[in-house]
N, C-alpha and C positions, 0 to 999 in steps of 0.2 A: 589580443584575442577578439575575434569577430563574434558579435552577438546576432542571433536570428530574431527578427520581428515578425509576428503573425498579425495580419490585418483583418483576419476573420476568426470568428469563434469556431473552435474545433468541433463543437457539438451541433450548433444550428446554422453556422455560416454567417451569422450576423456581423455587421461591421461597426456597430455602435459600441466600442470598447471604452471602458472607463477605469482609470487607476483607482484602486481601493487602498492599497498599502505600499509603502516603500520599506521592504524588510531587508535586514542585514544578514549576510552569510555568517551564521553563528559557529560554523565548524572550522573553516579554513580562513575566515576573515578576509575574503577577497572582494569586499565591496557590498553594495546594496543592489537589490533587484525589485522590480515592480510586480506586484500582484494586481492583475486587472480583472474586470468582470464584464461579461457580455450584457449589454443593456436589454437584449431581447429575451434571453433564457436564464441569465444569472450565473452561468458557468464561470468559474474563476480559474485563471492559469497565470503562470509566471511569463512575463512578456516585456522586453526581449529576454532571451535565454541563450546559454552557450550551445554550440553545435555538439553533435554526438562525438565528433573527433576531439573536442576540447573539454567535455564535461568531466572526464576522469580526474582532472586535477582537483576538483571540488570534493572528491572522495578520499583523497590521499591524506588521511589523518588516522593516527592510532586511536582516536576517540570515536571513530565510526564503528560502533559495536557490531552491526550485522556482518561486516567483513573482517574486522580485526579480531572480534571475539574477546576484546580486552575485558579484564576484571579490575582494572585500575580505578580506584576511587569508589566511594560509598555508593553513589548512584548507579555506577556500572555493575557493582556487586549485586545491588538490589534488582537490577534489570535481569541478571542471570537467574536469580532465585524465582522472580515472578515469571520469567519465561518458561521455566520448567513446569510451573503450575498451568500456564496458559497452553503449553503444548498438549497436555492431557485434555484440557477443556476443548481445544480445537479438534483433537481426535474424536472426542465424543460428539462434537458439533457436526463433523463430517458425516458420521454414521446416522445421527438423528435427522439431519436435514436432507440427506440423499436417500435414506432407506436402505443403504448398503453397509455391509460389514467387511467387504473385500471387493476387489476389482482393480482396474488399471487407473492409477492416479498420476497426474503430471503436476509437479510443484514448480511453478515458474518463479524465478528469483529465489531459489532455495537457500542461498547464503551458504553457511557452513554445515547445513544438512540436518539440523536438529528435528524439524518437523518431518522431513522426508524419512529420517531414521525411525521415528516413533510410529509412523504409518507403515513402514516396512515391517517393523516388529509386530504390528497388529495383523499382518497377513496380506497387506496390499502389495501389488506389484507397482513399484514407484520409479518414475523417471524424473530427474531434475534438470532445470535450466538455470544457469548462473553466469553472469558476465565476468566475474572476477576469478582469475586463475587460482589464487591462493585459497579462496573459499571453495572452489570446485574440488581442489586437491584434498582439502580437509573433509569435505562431505564424503568423498570416495574412500578416503583412508579410515575414517572413524565409523562410517555406517555402511560401507559397501554399496552405496547407491550410485547408479550410473548417472553422470551429470554431463551435459553438453553445454558449449558456449552458445550465446544467443544466435550467431549466424547459422549454427548447426541445427537450430530448432526447425528451420525450413525443411530439413530432411526427415523429420518425424512423420509417421504415416497419418493420412487423413482419417478423421473420425475414429481414432484409436483409444481415446481416454474417456472413462466413465465419469471421472471427476477431475477438474482442473482447479488448482488453488493458486491464488496470488495474494500473499500476506504482505501488505505494505510494499507493493511492487508497482501497481498501475500508475501511481503518482509519479514514478520515475521514468516512465516510458517516453521516448522522444516523439512518437506518433501514436496517440491514443487510439485513433481509428484503425490503424494498421494492426495494433495489438488486439483490438476487438475482432477484427476479421480473422486473425490467427486463432482466437478462441473458437470461433465458429468452425474453422477448418479442422481443428484438432479434436473437437468434442464429438462423442457419439450422439446419435439423434435424440436419445432420451437422457443425455448426460446432464451434469450439474456443474456450474462454475461458482466458486466462492471467492469473492474479492473483498479483502480487508484494506480499508484506507482511512486516513484521518477525516474528521467531519468538522468543517469550520463553523457549523451552527451550534457547536457545543458550548457549555458554560465557560470553560477555561479559555476558549478562543475569544469569547466576548469580553472576558476580563483582561486578558493580556494584549489583545488587539494586534498591532504589527509586530510585537515581540513574541508572539506565540510560537513555541519551538516547532510545532508540527507544520508550520508553513515551510520551514527548512529549505529556503531558497539557496541556490538554484537547483539543488538535488531533486526537490519536488517541483515538477513542472506543471502538475495539475492539482487542483484543490476541489474536493468533492463535498456535496451535500446530498441528502436523499433525493430531492427533486431532480437535480442535474444528473445523478447516476441513473435514474429511471429514464431520462431523456436519452442519454448515451446508449443505454441498453436497448431501448426501443429502436434507435437508429440502425442497430445491427441485428434486429430480429430476435432480441431477447426480452424477457419480462423479468422484473425483480419480484420474485415470489415471496421473499421474506427478508428481513434484516435483523441482525442480532448485535447487541452491544459487545464490544471487546473491553471488558471491565478492568484490564490491567492499565490501559492507556490513561484514563482519568486520574489514576494515582501517580503515574510516571511522568507524563508530559508537563504538568505544572512544576514539578521539581526540576526537570530538565530545563524548563524556561527560566526558573529562578537562578540556576547555575550560571547562566550567561548574562544576567542583568547586572549593571554596575551597582545598583542599590539592592543587591541580593538579600532576600529575607527567607530563610527556611521556614519560619513560622507562617509567613504569608503563603508560601507554597503549600504547606500542609493544610492550611485553611481552605485554599482554593481547591486542592485535591479532594478534600473531604466533601466540599460542596458539590464539586463536579461529579463525584461518585454517587452521591445521593440523587442528583438530578438524573444521572444515567439509569439508576434503578427505577425512578418514578416515570421518566420519559425516555425510553431507550433510544428513540430516534435522535436525541440530543447528546448521546454519548460521544466522548472525545474521538473514538474510532468505531467504525461499524463494519460488520461483515455482511455483504450483500449476497443473496442467493439468487443466481440467474439460471433460468431455464429458457429453452427456446419457446418463443410465442407459438401457440398452436398452429397458426397458419403457416409457420416457417418450417415445421418439422419435416414436411414432405420434400423440402428443398435441400435438406442437409446432405 
């Protein structure tokens, strides 16, 4: 398998790249991958990484819940229970942060359609995008949501969506700048983008370091923090107008991390989860995962 090496930072173009961690593929156990950081802006990304043609082999596991929807094992069962709670919280978040109770919503990386389905039920006109055929079929069959493959996203009309959501999706994109340009193309002039991604400045990432499950190499190609998300947004004419903690993740990610450790300790995982949850309540910007609210910067609205 050929790996692609980037010699420049995707966010600022800097060439002073430094290795931060050597992380192991925790899902398919196909080796280790380097997480590097830009010396100029601090942005972190997996480098080198598999090509778009080869990356699919790293998702081929029954334990990859977003696609397989498996309930096997206690952690996966807990994931599904918590996800149902978080779906309702995300629905409320969309309405609260956008000021809309209905409209046209695009859910990129919709998986098996749970969020798209709950938004459709709430009265939104929903379109999904999903690369995995089995997940697309499940979303369509269970929720009646129209879902297209990633290449078909290019045929969606310009400036057609009031809200675009990417829940734990942008970190998987092979070209983060192209993804951001697509958001600009698809969003209405006064629309809102909500991007949920892991946050490596959180408490549990500091505790587990290179073993932190949310690095999830090589499926996660990009690793975000509030400062670098703001830089990326600004590069594409967006402003981060708010961020919100996703409070399921500080409870789930430490336990997922412990599951893969050779010296696994569920008690330690529960202690880290509790500490990370408290930190997330007191300092939301240090939550394990954050939802960023993006609006077009005022000077860019006229160019939409």
